[in-house]
All heavy atoms as a GROMACS GRO file, in nm:
protein
  597
    1MET      N    1  -0.300   0.064   1.518
    1MET     CA    2  -0.430   0.021   1.470
    1MET      C    3  -0.529   0.138   1.468
    1MET      O    4  -0.605   0.151   1.374
    1MET     CB    5  -0.481  -0.093   1.560
    1MET     CG    6  -0.611  -0.151   1.512
    1MET     SD    7  -0.593  -0.228   1.353
    1MET     CE    8  -0.670  -0.382   1.381
    2LYS      N    9  -0.528   0.221   1.570
    2LYS     CA   10  -0.622   0.333   1.576
    2LYS      C   11  -0.606   0.428   1.458
    2LYS      O   12  -0.707   0.464   1.395
    2LYS     CB   13  -0.605   0.407   1.709
    2LYS     CG   14  -0.695   0.526   1.725
    2LYS     CD   15  -0.682   0.579   1.866
    2LYS     CE   16  -0.678   0.727   1.871
    2LYS     NZ   17  -0.666   0.779   2.007
    3PRO      N   18  -0.483   0.470   1.423
    3PRO     CA   19  -0.471   0.559   1.306
    3PRO      C   20  -0.525   0.496   1.177
    3PRO      O   21  -0.592   0.563   1.098
    3PRO     CB   22  -0.321   0.586   1.296
    3PRO     CG   23  -0.269   0.564   1.435
    3PRO     CD   24  -0.354   0.452   1.490
    4LYS      N   25  -0.500   0.367   1.158
    4LYS     CA   26  -0.551   0.300   1.038
    4LYS      C   27  -0.703   0.291   1.040
    4LYS      O   28  -0.769   0.310   0.939
    4LYS     CB   29  -0.491   0.160   1.025
    4LYS     CG   30  -0.346   0.161   0.984
    4LYS     CD   31  -0.294   0.022   0.964
    4LYS     CE   32  -0.147   0.029   0.925
    4LYS     NZ   33  -0.092  -0.102   0.895
    5ARG      N   34  -0.758   0.263   1.158
    5ARG     CA   35  -0.904   0.254   1.170
    5ARG      C   36  -0.967   0.391   1.144
    5ARG      O   37  -1.066   0.402   1.071
    5ARG     CB   38  -0.942   0.203   1.310
    5ARG     CG   39  -1.090   0.180   1.326
    5ARG     CD   40  -1.129   0.134   1.466
    5ARG     NE   41  -1.097   0.235   1.567
    5ARG     CZ   42  -1.004   0.221   1.661
    5ARG    NH1   43  -0.936   0.109   1.672
    5ARG    NH2   44  -0.981   0.318   1.748
    6GLN      N   45  -0.910   0.495   1.201
    6GLN     CA   46  -0.966   0.628   1.182
    6GLN      C   47  -0.950   0.674   1.037
    6GLN      O   48  -1.040   0.739   0.983
    6GLN     CB   49  -0.904   0.726   1.280
    6GLN     CG   50  -0.951   0.702   1.421
    6GLN     CD   51  -0.903   0.804   1.522
    6GLN    OE1   52  -0.815   0.885   1.494
    6GLN    NE2   53  -0.962   0.801   1.641
    7GLU      N   54  -0.842   0.637   0.973
    7GLU     CA   55  -0.825   0.667   0.831
    7GLU      C   56  -0.933   0.596   0.750
    7GLU      O   57  -0.992   0.652   0.658
    7GLU     CB   58  -0.686   0.624   0.785
    7GLU     CG   59  -0.656   0.657   0.641
    7GLU     CD   60  -0.514   0.618   0.602
    7GLU    OE1   61  -0.424   0.630   0.685
    7GLU    OE2   62  -0.497   0.575   0.486
    8LYS      N   63  -0.961   0.471   0.787
    8LYS     CA   64  -1.066   0.393   0.718
    8LYS      C   65  -1.203   0.455   0.741
    8LYS      O   66  -1.286   0.461   0.650
    8LYS     CB   67  -1.063   0.248   0.764
    8LYS     CG   68  -1.164   0.160   0.695
    8LYS     CD   69  -1.154   0.160   0.544
    8LYS     CE   70  -1.036   0.082   0.494
    8LYS     NZ   71  -1.034   0.071   0.346
    9ILE      N   72  -1.228   0.506   0.862
    9ILE     CA   73  -1.356   0.572   0.890
    9ILE      C   74  -1.374   0.691   0.797
    9ILE      O   75  -1.482   0.708   0.739
    9ILE     CB   76  -1.363   0.616   1.038
    9ILE    CG1   77  -1.379   0.494   1.128
    9ILE    CG2   78  -1.477   0.716   1.059
    9ILE    CD1   79  -1.366   0.524   1.276
   10LEU      N   80  -1.271   0.772   0.782
   10LEU     CA   81  -1.281   0.888   0.693
   10LEU      C   82  -1.307   0.845   0.549
   10LEU      O   83  -1.384   0.909   0.478
   10LEU     CB   84  -1.154   0.973   0.703
   10LEU     CG   85  -1.133   1.041   0.839
   10LEU    CD1   86  -0.996   1.110   0.843
   10LEU    CD2   87  -1.245   1.139   0.870
   11GLU      N   88  -1.245   0.736   0.508
   11GLU     CA   89  -1.268   0.683   0.373
   11GLU      C   90  -1.412   0.633   0.359
   11GLU      O   91  -1.479   0.660   0.259
   11GLU     CB   92  -1.170   0.568   0.347
   11GLU     CG   93  -1.184   0.503   0.212
   11GLU     CD   94  -1.089   0.386   0.197
   11GLU    OE1   95  -0.970   0.400   0.234
   11GLU    OE2   96  -1.135   0.281   0.149
   12ILE      N   97  -1.459   0.562   0.460
   12ILE     CA   98  -1.595   0.507   0.455
   12ILE      C   99  -1.698   0.619   0.447
   12ILE      O  100  -1.789   0.614   0.362
   12ILE     CB  101  -1.622   0.418   0.578
   12ILE    CG1  102  -1.541   0.287   0.568
   12ILE    CG2  103  -1.771   0.387   0.593
   12ILE    CD1  104  -1.538   0.205   0.696
   13ILE      N  105  -1.688   0.720   0.534
   13ILE     CA  106  -1.790   0.825   0.532
   13ILE      C  107  -1.782   0.911   0.407
   13ILE      O  108  -1.879   0.977   0.371
   13ILE     CB  109  -1.789   0.911   0.660
   13ILE    CG1  110  -1.661   0.992   0.671
   13ILE    CG2  111  -1.814   0.826   0.783
   13ILE    CD1  112  -1.664   1.098   0.780
   14ALA      N  113  -1.667   0.910   0.340
   14ALA     CA  114  -1.654   0.986   0.216
   14ALA      C  115  -1.720   0.912   0.099
   14ALA      O  116  -1.757   0.974   0.000
   14ALA     CB  117  -1.507   1.013   0.185
   15THR      N  118  -1.735   0.780   0.112
   15THR     CA  119  -1.786   0.702   0.000
   15THR      C  120  -1.924   0.642   0.023
   15THR      O  121  -1.988   0.597  -0.072
   15THR     CB  122  -1.688   0.588  -0.036
   15THR    OG1  123  -1.670   0.505   0.079
   15THR    CG2  124  -1.554   0.645  -0.081
   16LYS      N  125  -1.968   0.639   0.150
   16LYS     CA  126  -2.098   0.578   0.182
   16LYS      C  127  -2.176   0.671   0.273
   16LYS      O  128  -2.118   0.750   0.347
   16LYS     CB  129  -2.079   0.445   0.256
   16LYS     CG  130  -2.006   0.341   0.178
   16LYS     CD  131  -1.988   0.215   0.261
   16LYS     CE  132  -1.908   0.112   0.183
   16LYS     NZ  133  -1.883  -0.008   0.263
   17ASN      N  134  -2.307   0.659   0.269
   17ASN     CA  135  -2.392   0.733   0.363
   17ASN      C  136  -2.400   0.653   0.492
   17ASN      O  137  -2.467   0.550   0.497
   17ASN     CB  138  -2.532   0.755   0.306
   17ASN     CG  139  -2.533   0.857   0.195
   17ASN    OD1  140  -2.442   0.939   0.184
   17ASN    ND2  141  -2.634   0.854   0.112
   18ILE      N  142  -2.330   0.700   0.593
   18ILE     CA  143  -2.330   0.634   0.723
   18ILE      C  144  -2.418   0.716   0.815
   18ILE      O  145  -2.383   0.827   0.853
   18ILE     CB  146  -2.186   0.622   0.779
   18ILE    CG1  147  -2.096   0.543   0.683
   18ILE    CG2  148  -2.187   0.562   0.918
   18ILE    CD1  149  -2.137   0.397   0.664
   19GLU      N  150  -2.535   0.660   0.848
   19GLU     CA  151  -2.635   0.733   0.926
   19GLU      C  152  -2.621   0.712   1.076
   19GLU      O  153  -2.656   0.800   1.154
   19GLU     CB  154  -2.776   0.691   0.883
   19GLU     CG  155  -2.806   0.723   0.739
   19GLU     CD  156  -2.945   0.675   0.699
   19GLU    OE1  157  -3.039   0.692   0.779
   19GLU    OE2  158  -2.959   0.621   0.588
   20THR      N  159  -2.572   0.596   1.118
   20THR     CA  160  -2.568   0.563   1.260
   20THR      C  161  -2.433   0.502   1.297
   20THR      O  162  -2.357   0.459   1.210
   20THR     CB  163  -2.677   0.461   1.297
   20THR    OG1  164  -2.648   0.337   1.230
   20THR    CG2  165  -2.816   0.510   1.259
   21GLN      N  166  -2.408   0.496   1.428
   21GLN     CA  167  -2.287   0.429   1.474
   21GLN      C  168  -2.291   0.282   1.435
   21GLN      O  169  -2.188   0.224   1.400
   21GLN     CB  170  -2.273   0.442   1.625
   21GLN     CG  171  -2.235   0.583   1.668
   21GLN     CD  172  -2.212   0.593   1.818
   21GLN    OE1  173  -2.210   0.495   1.890
   21GLN    NE2  174  -2.194   0.716   1.864
   22GLU      N  175  -2.408   0.222   1.437
   22GLU     CA  176  -2.421   0.081   1.397
   22GLU      C  177  -2.381   0.062   1.251
   22GLU      O  178  -2.316  -0.037   1.218
   22GLU     CB  179  -2.565   0.032   1.420
   22GLU     CG  180  -2.604   0.020   1.566
   22GLU     CD  181  -2.642   0.155   1.630
   22GLU    OE1  182  -2.673   0.252   1.557
   22GLU    OE2  183  -2.639   0.162   1.753
   23ASP      N  184  -2.419   0.157   1.165
   23ASP     CA  185  -2.378   0.151   1.024
   23ASP      C  186  -2.227   0.158   1.013
   23ASP      O  187  -2.166   0.086   0.934
   23ASP     CB  188  -2.438   0.266   0.944
   23ASP     CG  189  -2.588   0.258   0.927
   23ASP    OD1  190  -2.646   0.149   0.947
   23ASP    OD2  191  -2.648   0.362   0.893
   24LEU      N  192  -2.166   0.246   1.092
   24LEU     CA  193  -2.021   0.262   1.090
   24LEU      C  194  -1.952   0.136   1.139
   24LEU      O  195  -1.856   0.088   1.077
   24LEU     CB  196  -1.979   0.382   1.174
   24LEU     CG  197  -1.830   0.411   1.180
   24LEU    CD1  198  -1.772   0.434   1.041
   24LEU    CD2  199  -1.803   0.530   1.271
   25ILE      N  200  -2.001   0.078   1.247
   25ILE     CA  201  -1.943  -0.045   1.300
   25ILE      C  202  -1.950  -0.156   1.197
   25ILE      O  203  -1.853  -0.228   1.174
   25ILE     CB  204  -2.015  -0.085   1.430
   25ILE    CG1  205  -1.984   0.016   1.540
   25ILE    CG2  206  -1.975  -0.226   1.474
   25ILE    CD1  207  -2.078   0.007   1.660
   26SER      N  208  -2.065  -0.170   1.132
   26SER     CA  209  -2.083  -0.273   1.030
   26SER      C  210  -1.985  -0.253   0.914
   26SER      O  211  -1.923  -0.348   0.867
   26SER     CB  212  -2.226  -0.270   0.980
   26SER     OG  213  -2.246  -0.363   0.878
   27ALA      N  214  -1.971  -0.128   0.870
   27ALA     CA  215  -1.878  -0.098   0.760
   27ALA      C  216  -1.734  -0.128   0.801
   27ALA      O  217  -1.656  -0.183   0.721
   27ALA     CB  218  -1.893   0.047   0.716
   28LEU      N  219  -1.698  -0.092   0.923
   28LEU     CA  220  -1.562  -0.121   0.971
   28LEU      C  221  -1.537  -0.270   0.978
   28LEU      O  222  -1.431  -0.319   0.937
   28LEU     CB  223  -1.539  -0.057   1.108
   28LEU     CG  224  -1.513   0.093   1.110
   28LEU    CD1  225  -1.520   0.146   1.253
   28LEU    CD2  226  -1.379   0.126   1.047
   29ARG      N  227  -1.634  -0.343   1.030
   29ARG     CA  228  -1.618  -0.488   1.041
   29ARG      C  229  -1.605  -0.552   0.904
   29ARG      O  230  -1.527  -0.646   0.886
   29ARG     CB  231  -1.734  -0.548   1.120
   29ARG     CG  232  -1.724  -0.516   1.267
   29ARG     CD  233  -1.836  -0.577   1.347
   29ARG     NE  234  -1.819  -0.548   1.490
   29ARG     CZ  235  -1.913  -0.563   1.579
   29ARG    NH1  236  -2.032  -0.609   1.545
   29ARG    NH2  237  -1.888  -0.535   1.706
   30SER      N  238  -1.678  -0.502   0.805
   30SER     CA  239  -1.668  -0.558   0.670
   30SER      C  240  -1.531  -0.529   0.608
   30SER      O  241  -1.490  -0.596   0.514
   30SER     CB  242  -1.780  -0.507   0.581
   30SER     OG  243  -1.760  -0.370   0.548
   31GLU      N  244  -1.462  -0.430   0.664
   31GLU     CA  245  -1.326  -0.396   0.617
   31GLU      C  246  -1.219  -0.464   0.702
   31GLU      O  247  -1.100  -0.437   0.686
   31GLU     CB  248  -1.306  -0.245   0.621
   31GLU     CG  249  -1.392  -0.166   0.525
   31GLU     CD  250  -1.348  -0.180   0.380
   31GLU    OE1  251  -1.231  -0.216   0.355
   31GLU    OE2  252  -1.432  -0.154   0.292
   32GLY      N  253  -1.261  -0.550   0.796
   32GLY     CA  254  -1.166  -0.626   0.874
   32GLY      C  255  -1.125  -0.564   1.006
   32GLY      O  256  -1.031  -0.612   1.070
   33PHE      N  257  -1.194  -0.460   1.049
   33PHE     CA  258  -1.163  -0.395   1.176
   33PHE      C  259  -1.259  -0.446   1.283
   33PHE      O  260  -1.380  -0.452   1.260
   33PHE     CB  261  -1.175  -0.243   1.165
   33PHE     CG  262  -1.068  -0.181   1.081
   33PHE    CD1  263  -1.086  -0.167   0.944
   33PHE    CD2  264  -0.950  -0.136   1.137
   33PHE    CE1  265  -0.988  -0.109   0.865
   33PHE    CE2  266  -0.852  -0.078   1.059
   33PHE     CZ  267  -0.870  -0.064   0.923
   34ASN      N  268  -1.206  -0.479   1.401
   34ASN     CA  269  -1.289  -0.520   1.513
   34ASN      C  270  -1.332  -0.394   1.586
   34ASN      O  271  -1.252  -0.331   1.654
   34ASN     CB  272  -1.210  -0.612   1.606
   34ASN     CG  273  -1.295  -0.663   1.720
   34ASN    OD1  274  -1.418  -0.662   1.712
   34ASN    ND2  275  -1.231  -0.708   1.825
   35ALA      N  276  -1.457  -0.355   1.570
   35ALA     CA  277  -1.506  -0.229   1.626
   35ALA      C  278  -1.624  -0.255   1.717
   35ALA      O  279  -1.709  -0.340   1.689
   35ALA     CB  280  -1.545  -0.134   1.515
   36THR      N  281  -1.631  -0.180   1.826
   36THR     CA  282  -1.743  -0.184   1.918
   36THR      C  283  -1.811  -0.048   1.916
   36THR      O  284  -1.759   0.048   1.860
   36THR     CB  285  -1.697  -0.215   2.061
   36THR    OG1  286  -1.615  -0.106   2.106
   36THR    CG2  287  -1.618  -0.346   2.068
   37GLN      N  288  -1.924  -0.039   1.983
   37GLN     CA  289  -1.994   0.089   1.991
   37GLN      C  290  -1.908   0.192   2.061
   37GLN      O  291  -1.902   0.308   2.019
   37GLN     CB  292  -2.129   0.071   2.062
   37GLN     CG  293  -2.218   0.194   2.058
   37GLN     CD  294  -2.185   0.297   2.166
   37GLN    OE1  295  -2.137   0.262   2.274
   37GLN    NE2  296  -2.207   0.423   2.136
   38ALA      N  297  -1.839   0.152   2.168
   38ALA     CA  298  -1.752   0.245   2.240
   38ALA      C  299  -1.639   0.296   2.152
   38ALA      O  300  -1.605   0.414   2.153
   38ALA     CB  301  -1.696   0.178   2.365
   39THR      N  302  -1.582   0.206   2.072
   39THR     CA  303  -1.474   0.245   1.981
   39THR      C  304  -1.525   0.343   1.877
   39THR      O  305  -1.461   0.445   1.850
   39THR     CB  306  -1.416   0.121   1.910
   39THR    OG1  307  -1.370   0.028   2.009
   39THR    CG2  308  -1.302   0.156   1.817
   40ALA      N  309  -1.640   0.313   1.818
   40ALA     CA  310  -1.697   0.401   1.717
   40ALA      C  311  -1.727   0.538   1.776
   40ALA      O  312  -1.695   0.641   1.715
   40ALA     CB  313  -1.823   0.339   1.658
   41SER      N  314  -1.786   0.540   1.894
   41SER     CA  315  -1.820   0.666   1.959
   41SER      C  316  -1.695   0.750   1.985
   41SER      O  317  -1.692   0.870   1.959
   41SER     CB  318  -1.894   0.637   2.090
   41SER     OG  319  -1.926   0.756   2.155
   42ARG      N  320  -1.592   0.686   2.036
   42ARG     CA  321  -1.466   0.755   2.064
   42ARG      C  322  -1.403   0.808   1.935
   42ARG      O  323  -1.357   0.923   1.929
   42ARG     CB  324  -1.371   0.660   2.137
   42ARG     CG  325  -1.254   0.723   2.202
   42ARG     CD  326  -1.179   0.629   2.297
   42ARG     NE  327  -1.182   0.487   2.263
   42ARG     CZ  328  -1.252   0.394   2.328
   42ARG    NH1  329  -1.329   0.426   2.430
   42ARG    NH2  330  -1.248   0.267   2.290
   43ASP      N  331  -1.401   0.727   1.830
   43ASP     CA  332  -1.344   0.771   1.703
   43ASP      C  333  -1.422   0.888   1.644
   43ASP      O  334  -1.364   0.983   1.592
   43ASP     CB  335  -1.338   0.655   1.603
   43ASP     CG  336  -1.229   0.554   1.634
   43ASP    OD1  337  -1.133   0.589   1.707
   43ASP    OD2  338  -1.240   0.440   1.587
   44ILE      N  339  -1.554   0.882   1.652
   44ILE     CA  340  -1.638   0.991   1.601
   44ILE      C  341  -1.603   1.121   1.673
   44ILE      O  342  -1.587   1.226   1.611
   44ILE     CB  343  -1.787   0.957   1.616
   44ILE    CG1  344  -1.825   0.848   1.514
   44ILE    CG2  345  -1.875   1.080   1.600
   44ILE    CD1  346  -1.960   0.783   1.540
   45ARG      N  347  -1.589   1.112   1.803
   45ARG     CA  348  -1.556   1.231   1.883
   45ARG      C  349  -1.416   1.282   1.849
   45ARG      O  350  -1.396   1.401   1.827
   45ARG     CB  351  -1.568   1.200   2.033
   45ARG     CG  352  -1.549   1.320   2.122
   45ARG     CD  353  -1.573   1.289   2.270
   45ARG     NE  354  -1.482   1.186   2.321
   45ARG     CZ  355  -1.518   1.060   2.351
   45ARG    NH1  356  -1.642   1.020   2.335
   45ARG    NH2  357  -1.430   0.974   2.396
   46GLN      N  358  -1.318   1.193   1.842
   46GLN     CA  359  -1.180   1.234   1.815
   46GLN      C  360  -1.163   1.290   1.674
   46GLN      O  361  -1.084   1.382   1.653
   46GLN     CB  362  -1.084   1.117   1.838
   46GLN     CG  363  -1.071   1.081   1.984
   46GLN     CD  364  -0.987   0.956   2.007
   46GLN    OE1  365  -0.951   0.883   1.915
   46GLN    NE2  366  -0.958   0.930   2.134
   47LEU      N  367  -1.236   1.236   1.579
   47LEU     CA  368  -1.230   1.286   1.441
   47LEU      C  369  -1.318   1.409   1.421
   47LEU      O  370  -1.316   1.469   1.314
   47LEU     CB  371  -1.271   1.176   1.343
   47LEU     CG  372  -1.175   1.058   1.333
   47LEU    CD1  373  -1.240   0.944   1.255
   47LEU    CD2  374  -1.044   1.101   1.269
   48LYS      N  375  -1.396   1.443   1.524
   48LYS     CA  376  -1.486   1.559   1.520
   48LYS      C  377  -1.587   1.549   1.406
   48LYS      O  378  -1.619   1.647   1.339
   48LYS     CB  379  -1.407   1.689   1.514
   48LYS     CG  380  -1.320   1.707   1.637
   48LYS     CD  381  -1.244   1.836   1.635
   48LYS     CE  382  -1.175   1.848   1.769
   48LYS     NZ  383  -1.051   1.899   1.778
   49LEU      N  384  -1.636   1.427   1.384
   49LEU     CA  385  -1.736   1.406   1.280
   49LEU      C  386  -1.866   1.472   1.322
   49LEU      O  387  -1.898   1.481   1.440
   49LEU     CB  388  -1.759   1.257   1.257
   49LEU     CG  389  -1.637   1.174   1.218
   49LEU    CD1  390  -1.678   1.030   1.191
   49LEU    CD2  391  -1.564   1.234   1.100
   50VAL      N  392  -1.939   1.518   1.225
   50VAL     CA  393  -2.068   1.580   1.249
   50VAL      C  394  -2.172   1.513   1.160
   50VAL      O  395  -2.139   1.454   1.058
   50VAL     CB  396  -2.065   1.732   1.223
   50VAL    CG1  397  -1.974   1.802   1.323
   50VAL    CG2  398  -2.021   1.763   1.082
   51LYS      N  399  -2.298   1.525   1.201
   51LYS     CA  400  -2.406   1.474   1.117
   51LYS      C  401  -2.466   1.591   1.041
   51LYS      O  402  -2.490   1.697   1.099
   51LYS     CB  403  -2.513   1.407   1.202
   51LYS     CG  404  -2.483   1.264   1.234
   51LYS     CD  405  -2.605   1.197   1.293
   51LYS     CE  406  -2.584   1.048   1.298
   51LYS     NZ  407  -2.703   0.982   1.353
   52VAL      N  408  -2.488   1.571   0.913
   52VAL     CA  409  -2.551   1.673   0.830
   52VAL      C  410  -2.670   1.611   0.758
   52VAL      O  411  -2.674   1.490   0.735
   52VAL     CB  412  -2.453   1.733   0.726
   52VAL    CG1  413  -2.337   1.803   0.794
   52VAL    CG2  414  -2.401   1.627   0.632
   53LEU      N  415  -2.765   1.695   0.723
   53LEU     CA  416  -2.882   1.651   0.649
   53LEU      C  417  -2.848   1.653   0.501
   53LEU      O  418  -2.806   1.756   0.446
   53LEU     CB  419  -3.000   1.743   0.680
   53LEU     CG  420  -3.134   1.704   0.620
   53LEU    CD1  421  -3.177   1.565   0.671
   53LEU    CD2  422  -3.239   1.807   0.656
   54ASP      N  423  -2.865   1.538   0.436
   54ASP     CA  424  -2.834   1.525   0.294
   54ASP      C  425  -2.948   1.450   0.227
   54ASP      O  426  -2.967   1.331   0.253
   54ASP     CB  427  -2.701   1.451   0.275
   54ASP     CG  428  -2.660   1.440   0.130
   54ASP    OD1  429  -2.680   1.538   0.054
   54ASP    OD2  430  -2.606   1.334   0.092
   55ASN      N  431  -3.024   1.519   0.145
   55ASN     CA  432  -3.139   1.458   0.076
   55ASN      C  433  -3.234   1.390   0.173
   55ASN      O  434  -3.278   1.278   0.151
   55ASN     CB  435  -3.091   1.360  -0.031
   55ASN     CG  436  -3.018   1.429  -0.144
   55ASN    OD1  437  -3.054   1.538  -0.185
   55ASN    ND2  438  -2.913   1.365  -0.193
   56GLY      N  439  -3.263   1.457   0.284
   56GLY     CA  440  -3.359   1.406   0.380
   56GLY      C  441  -3.305   1.302   0.477
   56GLY      O  442  -3.380   1.246   0.555
   57VAL      N  443  -3.175   1.274   0.470
   57VAL     CA  444  -3.114   1.173   0.555
   57VAL      C  445  -2.994   1.234   0.626
   57VAL      O  446  -2.913   1.303   0.564
   57VAL     CB  447  -3.068   1.051   0.471
   57VAL    CG1  448  -2.997   0.948   0.557
   57VAL    CG2  449  -3.186   0.988   0.399
   58TYR      N  450  -2.982   1.209   0.756
   58TYR     CA  451  -2.864   1.254   0.828
   58TYR      C  452  -2.752   1.154   0.810
   58TYR      O  453  -2.774   1.033   0.811
   58TYR     CB  454  -2.895   1.269   0.978
   58TYR     CG  455  -2.972   1.394   1.009
   58TYR    CD1  456  -3.110   1.391   1.020
   58TYR    CD2  457  -2.907   1.515   1.025
   58TYR    CE1  458  -3.182   1.506   1.047
   58TYR    CE2  459  -2.978   1.631   1.052
   58TYR     CZ  460  -3.114   1.626   1.064
   58TYR     OH  461  -3.184   1.740   1.090
   59LYS      N  462  -2.631   1.206   0.789
   59LYS     CA  463  -2.515   1.118   0.774
   59LYS      C  464  -2.393   1.186   0.836
   59LYS      O  465  -2.388   1.307   0.852
   59LYS     CB  466  -2.490   1.087   0.627
   59LYS     CG  467  -2.448   1.207   0.544
   59LYS     CD  468  -2.420   1.166   0.401
   59LYS     CE  469  -2.359   1.282   0.323
   59LYS     NZ  470  -2.319   1.243   0.191
   60TYR      N  471  -2.295   1.103   0.870
   60TYR     CA  472  -2.171   1.155   0.926
   60TYR      C  473  -2.082   1.211   0.815
   60TYR      O  474  -2.072   1.153   0.707
   60TYR     CB  475  -2.093   1.044   0.997
   60TYR     CG  476  -2.150   1.007   1.132
   60TYR    CD1  477  -2.222   0.890   1.150
   60TYR    CD2  478  -2.130   1.090   1.241
   60TYR    CE1  479  -2.274   0.857   1.274
   60TYR    CE2  480  -2.182   1.057   1.366
   60TYR     CZ  481  -2.253   0.941   1.381
   60TYR     OH  482  -2.304   0.908   1.504
   61VAL      N  483  -2.020   1.325   0.845
   61VAL     CA  484  -1.920   1.384   0.756
   61VAL      C  485  -1.806   1.439   0.841
   61VAL      O  486  -1.822   1.468   0.960
   61VAL     CB  487  -1.978   1.497   0.668
   61VAL    CG1  488  -2.086   1.446   0.575
   61VAL    CG2  489  -2.030   1.611   0.752
   62ALA      N  490  -1.692   1.454   0.777
   62ALA     CA  491  -1.576   1.515   0.843
   62ALA      C  492  -1.583   1.666   0.825
   62ALA      O  493  -1.627   1.714   0.720
   62ALA     CB  494  -1.447   1.462   0.783
   63PRO      N  495  -1.542   1.742   0.926
   63PRO     CA  496  -1.539   1.888   0.910
   63PRO      C  497  -1.447   1.926   0.795
   63PRO      O  498  -1.346   1.859   0.770
   63PRO     CB  499  -1.482   1.938   1.043
   63PRO     CG  500  -1.499   1.825   1.137
   63PRO     CD  501  -1.496   1.699   1.055
   64LYS      N  502  -1.481   2.034   0.726
   64LYS     CA  503  -1.404   2.074   0.609
   64LYS      C  504  -1.284   2.161   0.644
   64LYS      O  505  -1.188   2.167   0.570
   64LYS     CB  506  -1.493   2.148   0.510
   64LYS     CG  507  -1.595   2.057   0.449
   64LYS     CD  508  -1.680   2.130   0.350
   64LYS     CE  509  -1.784   2.036   0.294
   64LYS     NZ  510  -1.900   2.100   0.244
   65ASN      N  511  -1.293   2.234   0.757
   65ASN     CA  512  -1.182   2.322   0.792
   65ASN      C  513  -1.175   2.343   0.942
   65ASN      O  514  -1.261   2.296   1.016
   65ASN     CB  515  -1.193   2.457   0.719
   65ASN     CG  516  -1.322   2.528   0.753
   65ASN    OD1  517  -1.363   2.534   0.868
   65ASN    ND2  518  -1.386   2.584   0.652
   66ASP      N  519  -1.074   2.415   0.988
   66ASP     CA  520  -1.053   2.435   1.132
   66ASP      C  521  -1.168   2.507   1.199
   66ASP      O  522  -1.200   2.479   1.314
   66ASP     CB  523  -0.924   2.513   1.157
   66ASP     CG  524  -0.801   2.428   1.130
   66ASP    OD1  525  -0.813   2.304   1.134
   66ASP    OD2  526  -0.694   2.486   1.107
   67SER      N  527  -1.234   2.600   1.130
   67SER     CA  528  -1.342   2.674   1.195
   67SER      C  529  -1.458   2.580   1.229
   67SER      O  530  -1.523   2.596   1.330
   67SER     CB  531  -1.391   2.789   1.108
   67SER     OG  532  -1.452   2.741   0.991
   68GLU      N  533  -1.482   2.478   1.147
   68GLU     CA  534  -1.587   2.383   1.178
   68GLU      C  535  -1.548   2.296   1.296
   68GLU      O  536  -1.631   2.257   1.375
   68GLU     CB  537  -1.616   2.294   1.056
   68GLU     CG  538  -1.688   2.369   0.945
   68GLU     CD  539  -1.719   2.277   0.829
   68GLU    OE1  540  -1.786   2.175   0.852
   68GLU    OE2  541  -1.677   2.308   0.718
   69GLN      N  542  -1.419   2.265   1.309
   69GLN     CA  543  -1.375   2.181   1.419
   69GLN      C  544  -1.383   2.253   1.552
   69GLN      O  545  -1.411   2.192   1.654
   69GLN     CB  546  -1.231   2.134   1.396
   69GLN     CG  547  -1.220   2.037   1.280
   69GLN     CD  548  -1.079   1.993   1.254
   69GLN    OE1  549  -0.989   2.021   1.332
   69GLN    NE2  550  -1.056   1.923   1.147
   70THR      N  551  -1.362   2.381   1.554
   70THR     CA  552  -1.363   2.454   1.679
   70THR      C  553  -1.499   2.509   1.712
   70THR      O  554  -1.522   2.557   1.823
   70THR     CB  555  -1.263   2.572   1.675
   70THR    OG1  556  -1.302   2.663   1.572
   70THR    CG2  557  -1.121   2.525   1.654
   71GLY      N  558  -1.590   2.503   1.616
   71GLY     CA  559  -1.725   2.554   1.640
   71GLY      C  560  -1.737   2.702   1.620
   71GLY      O  561  -1.838   2.762   1.649
   72THR      N  562  -1.632   2.767   1.568
   72THR     CA  563  -1.640   2.910   1.538
   72THR      C  564  -1.647   2.927   1.387
   72THR      O  565  -1.584   2.854   1.312
   72THR     CB  566  -1.515   2.986   1.590
   72THR    OG1  567  -1.398   2.931   1.530
   72THR    CG2  568  -1.505   2.974   1.741
   73TYR      N  569  -1.725   3.021   1.347
   73TYR     CA  570  -1.744   3.042   1.203
   73TYR      C  571  -1.711   3.186   1.168
   73TYR      O  572  -1.745   3.279   1.240
   73TYR     CB  573  -1.890   3.012   1.164
   73TYR     CG  574  -1.924   2.868   1.185
   73TYR    CD1  575  -1.981   2.824   1.304
   73TYR    CD2  576  -1.897   2.775   1.088
   73TYR    CE1  577  -2.012   2.693   1.325
   73TYR    CE2  578  -1.928   2.641   1.108
   73TYR     CZ  579  -1.985   2.601   1.225
   73TYR     OH  580  -2.015   2.468   1.246
   74ASN      N  581  -1.644   3.199   1.056
   74ASN     CA  582  -1.613   3.333   1.005
   74ASN      C  583  -1.734   3.384   0.930
   74ASN      O  584  -1.791   3.314   0.849
   74ASN     CB  585  -1.491   3.328   0.912
   74ASN     CG  586  -1.367   3.286   0.986
   74ASN    OD1  587  -1.354   3.314   1.104
   74ASN    ND2  588  -1.277   3.219   0.918
   75GLN      N  589  -1.771   3.508   0.958
   75GLN     CA  590  -1.886   3.564   0.887
   75GLN      C  591  -1.844   3.677   0.800
   75GLN      O  592  -1.752   3.744   0.819
   75GLN     CB  593  -1.990   3.611   0.989
   75GLN     CG  594  -2.045   3.496   1.067
   75GLN     CD  595  -2.156   3.542   1.161
   75GLN    OE1  596  -2.198   3.657   1.158
   75GLN    NE2  597  -2.202   3.453   1.244
   0.00000   0.00000   0.00000
């Protein structure tokens, strides 16, 4: 169940502006997943999602490459 839920999270954040964990939980529930705040928080951490500013709104996105996941950047 966890891999399917996390795959769905990546799909959701790729297609919708998810600003908060509550938004993510609501989107997951509308897709048939039973999600709690603790589950969302854990999934966000495990997927290494980050919030970025997009048109004045912060939203969750997945890192694009390994350097973003480790916090090191090539200059």
